[in-house]
VOMAR-835874 format. One line per field, with one value per residue (C-alpha): residue in three letters; x, y, z; residue number from 0. Coordinates in Angstrom, 2 decimals, always signed. Layout:
resn: ALA; ...
c1: X; ...
c2: Y; ...
c3: Z; ...
resi: NUM; ...
This chain:
resn: UNK; UNK; UNK; UNK; UNK; UNK; UNK; UNK; UNK; UNK; UNK; UNK; UNK; UNK; UNK; UNK; UNK; UNK; UNK; UNK; UNK; UNK; UNK; UNK; UNK; UNK; UNK; UNK; UNK; UNK; UNK; UNK; UNK; UNK; UNK; UNK; UNK; UNK; UNK; UNK; UNK; UNK; UNK; UNK; UNK; UNK; UNK; UNK; UNK; UNK; UNK; UNK; UNK; UNK; UNK; UNK; UNK; UNK; UNK; UNK; UNK; UNK; UNK
c1: +112.60; +114.28; +112.27; +113.46; +112.58; +110.84; +111.03; +113.44; +109.91; +109.81; +106.32; +105.54; +106.48; +104.07; +101.47; +102.12; +101.21; +97.34; +97.59; +100.60; +98.53; +95.49; +97.08; +98.61; +95.45; +93.81; +96.61; +96.71; +92.90; +93.13; +96.15; +93.71; +90.68; +93.25; +94.92; +91.20; +89.86; +93.50; +93.04; +89.11; +88.36; +85.40; +85.27; +82.79; +81.11; +78.47; +75.54; +72.48; +72.87; +73.66; +76.85; +77.32; +79.47; +81.29; +82.07; +86.14; +84.57; +82.24; +85.12; +85.62; +89.42; +90.60; +93.95
c2: +91.15; +88.52; +85.81; +82.59; +81.16; +77.39; +76.93; +77.84; +77.73; +81.52; +82.85; +82.47; +79.12; +78.14; +79.70; +77.85; +74.37; +74.76; +70.85; +72.20; +75.49; +73.24; +71.14; +73.27; +75.11; +72.24; +71.13; +74.53; +74.06; +70.20; +72.01; +74.80; +72.07; +70.14; +72.50; +74.10; +70.75; +70.05; +72.91; +72.65; +75.65; +75.84; +76.78; +78.41; +77.16; +78.02; +75.74; +76.04; +79.85; +80.03; +80.60; +77.77; +76.85; +73.56; +72.58; +70.50; +66.84; +68.08; +69.54; +66.89; +66.03; +63.24; +61.54
c3: +74.91; +72.90; +71.04; +70.40; +67.17; +67.72; +63.56; +60.89; +58.24; +57.18; +57.88; +53.83; +54.65; +57.19; +55.63; +52.46; +54.35; +55.80; +57.28; +59.88; +60.48; +61.13; +63.32; +65.34; +65.85; +66.69; +68.68; +70.90; +71.58; +72.77; +75.21; +76.36; +77.02; +79.02; +81.10; +82.16; +82.55; +84.88; +86.63; +87.45; +85.69; +83.66; +79.81; +77.90; +74.37; +72.13; +71.57; +69.22; +69.70; +73.22; +75.63; +77.84; +80.54; +80.85; +83.61; +84.19; +84.08; +81.16; +79.17; +76.23; +75.76; +73.95; +74.06
resi: 0; 1; 2; 3; 4; 5; 6; 7; 8; 9; 10; 11; 12; 13; 14; 15; 16; 17; 18; 19; 20; 21; 22; 23; 24; 25; 26; 27; 28; 29; 30; 31; 32; 33; 34; 35; 36; 37; 38; 39; 40; 41; 42; 43; 44; 45; 46; 47; 48; 49; 50; 51; 52; 53; 54; 55; 56; 57; 58; 59; 60; 61; 62
């Protein structure tokens, strides 16, 4: 399987920029939550020491 390079930065350069990593993680979570909401799938969250299922309409997705 051929891997296509999305970014020209080396791994060391990418890890040297914590803001970039944080942004990528936040964007990934946002995209996953949005996809779940759009497809009508619930998600699991941790609240007050317990596992809680969120219905699609309860999923907080900010634009």
